[in-house]
N, CA, C and O of each residue as an XYZ file, in Angstrom:
324
protein
N       0.889     -1.181     -0.222
C      -0.081     -0.131      0.178
C       1.044      1.520      0.118
O       2.129      1.817      0.617
N       0.101      2.199     -0.721
C       1.596      3.522     -0.642
C       1.420      4.277      0.627
O       0.252      4.415      0.992
N       2.523      4.887      1.504
C       2.361      5.410      2.338
C       1.909      6.932      2.444
O       2.158      7.619      3.434
N       1.332      7.315      1.506
C       0.822      8.379      0.821
C      -0.763      8.111      1.636
O      -1.475      9.011      2.081
N      -1.047      6.685      1.676
C      -2.379      6.690      1.788
C      -2.682      5.880      3.197
O      -3.679      5.976      3.913
N      -1.623      5.132      3.354
C      -1.538      4.303      4.454
C      -1.690      5.311      6.041
O      -2.464      5.170      6.988
N      -0.507      6.398      5.774
C      -0.291      7.152      7.308
C      -1.771      7.883      7.216
O      -2.486      7.982      8.213
N      -2.133      8.353      6.003
C      -3.224      8.917      6.736
C      -4.507      8.365      6.814
O      -5.415      9.064      7.263
N      -4.756      7.051      6.394
C      -6.057      6.584      7.205
C      -5.428      5.705      8.296
O      -6.215      5.097      9.021
N      -4.097      5.559      8.507
C      -3.661      5.351      9.887
C      -3.812      6.770     10.903
O      -3.945      6.513     12.099
N      -3.807      7.541     10.698
C      -4.068      8.874     11.708
C      -5.631      8.771     11.504
O      -6.092      8.338     12.560
N      -6.410      8.940     10.792
C      -7.850      9.111     10.712
C      -8.162      7.918     11.737
O      -8.899      8.153     12.694
N      -7.660      6.752     11.570
C      -7.993      5.720     12.709
C      -7.997      6.050     13.741
O      -9.038      6.024     14.397
N      -6.683      6.533     14.317
C      -6.134      6.947     15.511
C      -7.002      8.053     15.917
O      -7.051      7.977     17.145
N      -7.617      8.907     15.577
C      -8.275      9.940     15.977
C     -10.145      9.336     16.018
O     -11.009      9.745     16.793
N     -10.261      8.581     15.231
C     -11.587      8.110     15.126
C     -11.658      7.269     16.367
O     -12.761      6.902     16.772
N     -10.730      6.992     16.898
C     -10.732      5.791     18.393
C     -10.410      6.804     19.335
O     -11.064      6.611     20.360
N      -9.846      7.572     19.400
C      -9.604      8.574     20.375
C     -10.996      9.174     20.898
O     -11.321      9.346     22.073
N     -11.968      9.534     19.389
C     -13.424     10.125     19.496
C     -13.997      9.279     20.432
O     -14.525      9.591     21.500
N     -13.816      7.934     19.831
C     -14.939      6.814     20.407
C     -14.803      6.808     21.834
O     -15.783      6.699     22.569
N     -13.333      6.949     22.363
C     -13.023      6.710     23.647
C     -13.532      7.957     24.363
O     -14.083      7.796     25.452
N     -13.393      9.269     23.823
C     -13.623      9.949     24.723
C     -15.135     10.207     24.671
O     -15.407     11.218     25.317
N     -16.307      9.569     24.062
C     -17.889      9.175     24.040
C     -17.736      8.202     24.493
O     -18.829      7.745     24.159
N     -17.429      7.671     24.845
C     -18.052      5.828     25.727
C     -16.161      5.594     26.243
O     -15.236      5.059     25.631
N     -16.215      6.324     27.709
C     -15.162      6.039     28.259
C     -15.437      5.050     29.535
O     -14.765      4.979     30.564
N     -16.778      4.202     29.135
C     -17.413      3.719     30.568
C     -16.926      2.281     30.216
O     -16.975      1.609     29.185
N     -16.430      2.064     31.490
C     -16.024      0.652     32.065
C     -17.235      0.556     33.385
O     -18.447      0.771     33.409
N     -16.297      0.153     34.359
C     -17.114     -0.043     35.420
C     -16.599      1.446     36.173
O     -17.126      1.564     37.279
N     -15.965      2.246     35.919
C     -15.738      3.372     35.901
C     -17.102      4.597     36.329
O     -18.239      4.623     36.800
N     -16.176      5.383     35.854
C     -17.341      7.083     36.107
C     -18.441      6.782     34.420
O     -18.168      5.936     33.569
N     -19.494      7.636     34.379
C     -20.161      7.604     33.795
C     -19.762      8.623     32.526
O     -19.207      9.718     32.616
N     -20.370      7.690     30.899
C     -19.818      8.630     30.175
C     -20.870     10.098     30.077
O     -22.019      9.992     30.504
N     -20.516     11.095     29.643
C     -20.800     12.232     29.434
C     -21.915     12.565     28.244
O     -21.930     12.015     27.143
N     -22.689     13.411     28.625
C     -23.578     13.344     27.425
C     -25.269     12.337     27.262
O     -26.005     12.022     28.197
N     -25.426     12.106     26.125
C     -26.752     11.199     26.291
C     -26.046      9.840     26.346
O     -26.820      8.886     26.420
N     -24.616      9.526     26.322
C     -24.362      8.314     26.173
C     -24.287      7.476     27.812
O     -24.398      7.843     28.982
N     -24.044      6.212     27.120
C     -23.703      5.524     29.006
C     -24.827      5.422     29.745
O     -25.937      5.663     29.271
N     -24.606      5.011     31.115
C     -25.510      4.658     31.738
C     -25.097      4.629     33.756
O     -23.926      4.824     34.082
N     -25.734      4.480     34.416
C     -25.059      4.670     35.927
C     -24.043      3.411     35.957
O     -24.442      2.470     35.270
N     -23.219      3.274     36.398
C     -21.982      2.361     36.538
C     -23.101      1.367     37.128
O     -24.127      1.822     37.633
N     -22.827     -0.149     37.030
C     -23.549     -1.400     37.648
C     -23.088     -1.292     39.479
O     -23.925     -1.555     40.342
N     -21.868     -0.932     39.773
C     -21.788     -0.989     41.153
C     -22.153      0.321     42.141
O     -22.200      0.306     43.371
N     -22.431      1.609     41.127
C     -23.362      2.105     42.069
C     -24.433      2.307     42.046
O     -24.810      3.433     42.371
N     -25.638      1.046     41.550
C     -27.144      0.497     41.576
C     -27.280      0.879     43.151
O     -26.278      1.365     43.676
N     -28.014      0.763     43.649
C     -28.242      0.456     45.425
C     -27.913     -1.040     45.448
O     -27.005     -1.420     46.187
N     -28.675     -2.032     44.592
C     -28.781     -3.581     44.469
C     -27.471     -4.376     44.413
O     -27.274     -5.549     44.734
N     -26.660     -3.497     43.950
C     -25.553     -3.815     43.378
C     -24.579     -3.204     44.829
O     -23.642     -3.895     45.230
N     -24.807     -2.320     45.289
C     -23.885     -1.832     46.327
C     -24.088     -2.502     47.987
O     -23.296     -2.631     48.920
N     -25.524     -2.832     47.819
C     -26.337     -4.243     48.653
C     -25.404     -5.910     48.807
O     -25.061     -6.753     49.636
N     -25.346     -5.587     47.389
C     -24.898     -7.078     47.252
C     -23.295     -7.352     47.925
O     -22.907     -8.246     48.676
N     -22.423     -5.966     47.201
C     -21.452     -6.005     47.671
C     -21.334     -5.696     48.869
O     -20.116     -5.776     49.028
N     -21.893     -5.310     50.104
C     -21.724     -5.305     51.504
C     -21.759     -6.420     52.137
O     -21.090     -6.654     53.144
N     -22.562     -7.218     51.586
C     -23.341     -8.694     52.229
C     -22.386     -9.250     51.639
O     -21.841     -9.750     52.623
N     -21.568     -9.640     50.515
C     -20.321     -9.870     50.549
C     -19.009     -9.630     51.142
O     -18.114    -10.475     51.111
N     -18.917     -8.733     51.562
C     -17.723     -8.022     52.639
C     -17.909     -8.759     53.739
O     -17.066     -9.495     54.252
N     -19.768     -8.438     54.365
C     -19.622     -9.043     55.368
C     -19.478    -10.628     55.996
O     -19.060    -11.162     57.023
N     -20.007    -10.963     54.895
C     -19.790    -12.712     55.170
C     -18.334    -13.109     54.746
O     -17.964    -14.162     55.266
N     -17.304    -12.423     53.807
C     -15.921    -12.463     53.772
C     -15.080    -12.320     55.349
O     -14.166    -13.038     55.755
N     -15.717    -11.175     56.035
C     -15.145    -10.682     57.231
C     -15.444    -12.112     58.245
O     -14.562    -12.595     58.955
N     -16.656    -12.587     58.167
C     -17.254    -13.489     59.487
C     -16.227    -14.789     58.852
O     -15.306    -15.212     59.551
N     -16.457    -15.278     57.664
C     -15.865    -16.437     57.744
C     -14.394    -16.223     57.593
O     -13.878    -17.308     57.327
N     -13.118    -14.837     57.683
C     -12.066    -14.754     57.853
C     -12.121    -14.805     59.784
O     -11.162    -15.257     60.411
N     -13.126    -14.378     60.344
C     -12.720    -14.320     61.648
C     -13.236    -15.721     62.131
O     -12.537    -16.117     63.064
N     -13.930    -16.328     61.899
C     -14.321    -18.123     62.061
C     -12.663    -18.762     61.889
O     -12.176    -19.545     62.705
N     -12.085    -18.351     60.908
C     -10.801    -18.669     60.915
C     -10.017    -18.885     61.176
O      -9.342    -19.908     61.065
N      -9.705    -16.904     62.110
C      -8.919    -17.053     62.726
C      -9.075    -17.656     64.090
O      -8.163    -18.363     64.519
N     -10.858    -17.296     65.284
C     -10.846    -18.283     66.223
C     -10.014    -19.936     66.668
O      -9.415    -20.414     67.631
N     -10.587    -20.491     64.837
C     -10.528    -21.733     65.013
C      -8.460    -21.956     65.059
O      -7.715    -22.568     65.824
N      -8.214    -21.082     63.793
C      -6.647    -21.072     64.653
C      -5.851    -21.211     65.932
O      -4.829    -21.800     66.281
N      -6.956    -20.239     66.603
C      -6.540    -19.912     68.086
C      -6.918    -21.121     68.440
O      -6.054    -21.997     68.406
N      -8.257    -21.471     68.857
C      -8.635    -22.862     69.547
C      -7.204    -23.544     69.490
O      -6.405    -23.614     70.424
N      -7.032    -24.066     68.117
C      -6.628    -25.140     67.826
C      -4.997    -24.749     68.376
O      -4.285    -25.716     68.649
N      -4.616    -23.841     68.481
C      -3.070    -23.634     69.161
C      -3.349    -23.454     70.691
O      -2.276    -23.635     71.266
N      -4.349    -23.172     71.598
C      -4.944    -23.365     72.971
C      -4.661    -24.355     73.044
O      -3.570    -24.619     73.549
N      -5.836    -25.765     72.396
C      -5.336    -26.778     72.812
C      -4.116    -27.460     72.881
O      -3.683    -28.270     73.701
N      -3.440    -26.766     71.418
C      -1.595    -27.545     71.460
C      -0.875    -27.147     72.109
O       0.324    -27.383     71.960
N      -1.495    -26.175     73.349
C      -0.326    -25.458     74.528
C      -0.802    -26.079     75.590
O      -0.016    -26.439     76.466
N      -2.039    -26.293     75.695
C      -2.454    -26.748     76.966
C      -4.046    -27.450     76.315
O      -5.059    -26.906     75.875
N      -3.616    -29.038     76.536
C      -4.845    -29.827     76.109
C      -5.565    -29.981     77.488
O      -4.921    -29.899     78.534
N      -6.761    -30.181     77.473
C      -7.517    -30.390     78.384
C      -8.191    -31.671     78.535
O      -9.414    -31.650     78.673
N      -7.612    -32.714     78.530
C      -7.268    -34.034     78.467
C      -6.741    -34.697     79.979
O      -6.404    -35.879     80.051
């Protein structure tokens, strides 16, 4: 392909992709501007509640594991038999 056609086409493609990225930046982060996009899923009340439940369950499992290890260490140091 001729360089005088290839590089301008490549530049136009790059500018088009930059323009698309400016109009459609939404992933899991911020909302797109203007008529584009929707509120991020992670900011909906249902997802916030689900993330909170998941965090609390994870903390509870972690605390149970820590107490189990502590109990096993206590039994290893001073068995009650």
